[in-house]
C-alpha positions in Angstrom: 135.7 120.3 128.8 139.4 119.8 129.5 141.4 120.7 132.6 144.6 122.2 131.1 146.3 123.3 134.4 145.5 123.3 138.1 147.1 125.0 141.1 145.9 123.7 144.4 147.7 126.4 146.4 145.9 129.2 144.5 142.7 127.2 144.2 142.7 127.7 140.4 141.8 125.7 137.3 142.5 126.5 133.7 139.8 125.0 131.5 139.3 124.5 127.7 135.7 124.8 126.5 135.0 122.2 123.8 131.2 122.0 123.5 128.0 124.0 124.4 127.5 121.4 127.1 130.7 122.7 128.7 129.3 126.2 128.9 126.3 124.7 130.7 128.5 123.0 133.3 130.5 126.2 133.7 127.4 128.3 134.2 126.4 126.0 137.1 130.0 126.1 138.5 130.5 129.9 138.6 129.5 132.0 141.6 129.7 135.6 142.6 133.2 136.4 144.0 135.0 133.9 141.8 138.2 135.3 140.1 138.1 134.8 136.4 141.1 135.3 134.0 141.1 135.0 130.2 142.0 136.7 127.0 139.6 139.4 125.9 139.3 142.5 123.7 138.6 145.9 125.3 138.0 149.3 123.6 140.7 151.7 124.6 140.1 155.4 123.7 142.7 158.0 123.4 142.9 160.9 125.8 140.3 163.5 124.8 138.6 161.1 122.4 134.9 160.5 122.0 133.3 157.9 124.4 132.5 155.7 121.5 135.9 156.0 119.8 139.1 154.1 120.4 140.9 151.0 119.4 139.9 147.4 120.3 142.9 146.0 122.0 143.5 142.3 122.8 144.6 141.7 126.4 144.5 139.3 129.3 142.2 140.5 132.1 141.2 139.2 135.5 137.8 140.1 137.0 136.1 139.4 140.3 132.8 138.0 139.1 129.6 139.8 139.9 127.2 138.1 137.4 127.1 135.5 134.7 124.5 135.0 131.9 124.2 133.4 128.5 123.6 135.3 125.3 120.2 135.0 123.6 121.2 132.0 121.5 123.0 130.1 124.3 126.3 130.1 122.5 128.4 132.4 124.7 128.8 132.9 128.4 129.0 136.5 129.5 130.9 137.0 132.8 130.8 140.6 134.2 132.8 141.9 137.1 135.4 144.4 138.4 138.9 144.3 136.8 141.5 143.3 139.4 144.4 142.7 137.0 145.1 144.0 133.6 147.7 145.9 131.6 148.6 149.0 133.7 149.1 151.3 130.8 145.3 151.2 129.9 144.1 152.1 133.4 141.3 149.6 133.5 141.8 148.3 137.0 138.7 148.9 139.2 136.5 149.3 136.1 133.7 146.9 135.0 134.4 144.5 132.1 132.5 141.6 130.5 134.4 138.5 129.4 132.7 136.6 126.6 133.5 132.8 126.5 132.4 130.5 123.7 133.3 127.1 122.4 137.1 126.8 121.9 137.9 129.4 124.6 140.2 129.0 127.6 139.4 130.3 131.0 141.1 130.3 134.4 138.9 130.1 137.5 140.0 130.8 141.1 137.7 130.0 144.0 138.2 130.6 147.7 137.0 127.0 148.3 136.3 124.2 145.9 133.4 122.2 147.4 132.5 118.6 146.7 129.7 119.9 144.5 132.2 122.0 142.5 134.5 119.0 142.0 131.5 116.8 141.0 130.5 119.3 138.3 134.1 119.4 136.9 134.2 115.6 136.8 130.8 115.3 135.1 131.8 118.0 132.6 135.1 116.3 131.7 133.5 112.9 131.4 130.5 114.0 129.4 132.6 115.9 126.8 134.7 113.0 125.8 134.7 112.9 122.0 134.3 110.1 119.6 137.4 108.5 118.1 138.5 110.0 114.8 141.2 108.8 112.4 143.3 111.5 110.6 145.2 110.4 107.5 147.8 112.9 106.1 149.1 111.8 102.7 151.0 112.8 99.6 152.6 111.0 96.8 155.5 109.6 98.9 154.1 109.4 102.5 151.1 108.6 104.6 150.7 109.2 108.3 147.8 107.7 110.2 146.8 109.0 113.6 144.0 108.5 116.1 142.4 111.4 118.0 140.8 109.8 121.1 139.5 111.9 124.0 141.7 114.8 122.9 144.9 112.8 122.7 146.7 112.5 119.3 148.4 109.2 118.8 150.4 108.2 115.7 149.3 104.7 114.6 151.6 104.1 111.7 153.4 105.8 108.8 154.1 104.6 105.3 156.8 106.1 103.1 159.3 105.3 100.3 158.6 102.4 98.0 154.9 101.8 98.8 154.0 105.3 97.7 156.6 105.8 94.9 157.4 102.5 93.3 159.6 103.1 90.2 159.7 99.4 89.2 156.1 99.4 88.0 153.6 101.6 86.3 152.4 104.7 88.2 148.8 103.3 88.2 149.8 99.9 89.6 152.0 101.5 92.4 149.2 103.9 93.2 146.6 101.1 93.5 148.9 99.0 95.8 149.6 102.0 97.9 145.9 102.8 98.3 145.0 99.2 99.0 147.6 99.1 101.8 146.2 102.3 103.3 142.6 101.0 103.0 143.6 97.8 104.8 145.3 99.8 107.6 142.1 101.9 108.1 139.9 98.8 108.1 142.1 97.2 110.8 141.8 100.3 112.9 138.1 100.5 112.6 137.6 96.9 113.6 139.2 97.6 117.0 137.9 101.1 117.6 134.5 102.9 117.6 135.7 105.3 114.8 133.1 107.9 113.9 135.0 109.8 111.2 138.1 109.7 109.0 139.7 113.0 108.1 141.9 112.8 105.0 144.3 115.7 104.6 147.6 116.6 102.9 149.0 118.9 100.1 147.9 118.8 96.5 145.4 116.5 94.8 146.7 113.1 96.0 144.1 112.8 98.8 141.4 113.2 96.2 142.8 110.3 94.2 142.5 108.1 97.4 138.9 109.1 97.7 138.3 108.2 94.0 139.9 104.8 94.7 137.6 104.2 97.7 134.6 105.2 95.5 135.6 102.8 92.7 136.0 100.0 95.2 132.6 100.8 96.8 134.4 100.9 100.2 132.3 101.5 103.3 135.1 103.8 104.5 133.9 106.5 102.1 130.8 107.3 104.2 133.1 108.4 107.1 135.6 110.4 105.1 136.0 114.2 105.3 138.7 116.1 103.3 140.9 119.1 104.0 144.1 120.7 102.8 147.3 120.7 104.9 150.9 121.5 103.9 152.4 118.2 105.1 151.8 114.4 105.1 153.5 113.9 108.4 152.3 114.3 112.0 152.7 118.1 111.4 150.0 117.8 108.8 147.8 116.0 111.3 148.3 118.7 113.9 147.7 121.4 111.3 144.3 119.9 110.4 143.3 120.0 114.1 144.6 123.6 114.5 142.6 124.7 111.5 139.4 123.6 113.3 138.6 120.7 110.9 138.2 118.2 113.8 135.8 120.6 115.6 133.8 121.1 112.4 133.6 117.3 111.7 132.5 116.5 115.2 130.0 119.4 115.1 128.5 117.8 112.0 128.3 114.4 113.7 126.6 116.0 116.7 124.1 117.8 114.4 123.5 114.5 112.6 122.8 112.6 115.8 120.5 115.3 117.1 118.6 115.5 113.8 118.1 111.7 113.8 116.6 111.9 117.3 114.3 114.7 116.3 113.2 112.9 113.1 112.3 109.8 115.2 110.5 112.0 117.8 108.4 113.7 115.1 107.6 110.3 113.5 106.3 109.1 116.9 104.2 112.3 117.3 102.6 111.8 113.9 101.7 108.2 114.9 100.1 109.4 118.2 102.7 107.3 120.1 102.9 107.4 123.9 106.6 106.9 123.8 107.4 110.6 123.9 107.7 113.5 126.4 108.1 117.2 125.7 108.5 120.3 127.8 111.0 120.7 130.5 108.8 119.3 133.3 107.8 116.2 131.4 111.3 115.5 130.1 112.7 115.9 133.6 110.1 113.4 134.8 111.0 110.9 132.1 114.7 111.1 132.7 114.2 110.9 136.5 112.3 107.6 136.1 115.0 106.3 133.8 112.4 106.0 131.0 114.1 108.4 128.5 116.1 106.6 125.8 117.2 109.9 124.3 116.5 113.6 124.8 117.2 117.0 123.3 117.3 120.4 125.1 117.4 123.8 123.3 120.4 125.8 124.3 118.4 129.0 125.1 116.4 127.1 127.7 119.4 126.0 129.6 120.2 129.3 131.1 116.7 130.3 132.3 117.1 130.8 136.1 113.6 129.3 136.7 114.8 126.0 135.3 118.5 126.0 136.5 118.2 123.2 139.1 115.9 121.1 136.9 118.3 121.3 133.9 121.3 120.3 136.1 119.3 117.4 137.5 118.4 116.2 134.0 122.0 116.3 132.9 123.1 114.3 136.0 120.3 111.7 135.8 120.7 111.3 132.0 124.3 110.1 132.7 123.2 107.7 135.5 120.4 106.2 133.4 122.4 106.1 130.1 120.0 108.5 128.4 121.5 109.9 125.2 121.3 113.7 125.9 122.2 116.5 123.4 122.1 120.2 123.8 121.2 121.8 120.4 121.8 125.3 119.4 118.5 127.2 119.5 119.2 129.0 116.2 119.5 125.8 114.1 116.7 123.9 112.4 116.7 121.2 115.0 116.9 123.8 117.8 113.9 125.6 116.4 112.0 122.3 116.2 112.8 121.5 119.9 111.8 125.1 121.0 108.4 124.5 119.4 107.8 121.6 121.8 108.7 123.7 124.9 112.5 123.5 124.6 112.9 119.9 125.5 111.9 116.6 123.9 112.5 112.9 124.8 111.9 109.5 123.3 110.9 106.9 125.9 111.9 103.3 126.4 108.5 102.7 127.9 105.3 104.6 128.6 105.1 106.4 132.0 
């Protein structure tokens, strides 16, 4: 979760939702009477038209919140209330409307009072959603731009242009090899000093594929981290274009799935061996995390929004951070999510038996 804007006088925050975990924190944050503003789509019917007819019109709407719930798969937050502000020409003020918020959405929240508990939830959400460091390389035949995306900040590390990527004094193959070697060395230096989880190689045309072929022929370890996409530029504009196209979200989502899958595979292996170093079910996982015994844990997204478990889930998330438990929320409709659901919606691998 990112705080995009804040207005202390109005008591408002504008937030960007980056992960399912952010939806969890927001669910715990929202209360009846909060004022919620975001972009939405509402069906507007023409005068005299059928109730189910009309055009779906995008608009910005503000509601006074009455209730909030999660959809069946734990992937969207549904916030329902009375419209207090909206386009006057549609006459929707005073009517009920439901705002649907998912990953990637932006929402503004106004509260009469932000308590210490509210502030704590925001801090936890911002801290817990920090993303791994990713390198983005935009390149073509003449230029290469290398940037770091670290906790949502984009920083240009270096750019190479001119002679290194178009050397007329030697053969094309020799110049190409030298160019790629220089770029490989730059990436290796970056990785030595940073915990880089992925490298996104983008740019126009086929040149980026030649770089991948070079890494493959060299047997470079970099290749295991590389993801490829098309952009129209080999400059910082190309880097930003890759991010706007959702490539970063997709790659980080794949990394998250891979980490969750690895935990589930280890859990199932321990189950097959009859090991005592596991817990499953919300109560047992809560107990393990509370004792600081949980090394890693998975929770199915559809379990998170069950009112019966609301306080227990929040407590698990807080204590997991305190005890450095690796905790992942997995979508309930994925293969890993289905596996977690079969063990009561929550599983944990233990550091020691309890």
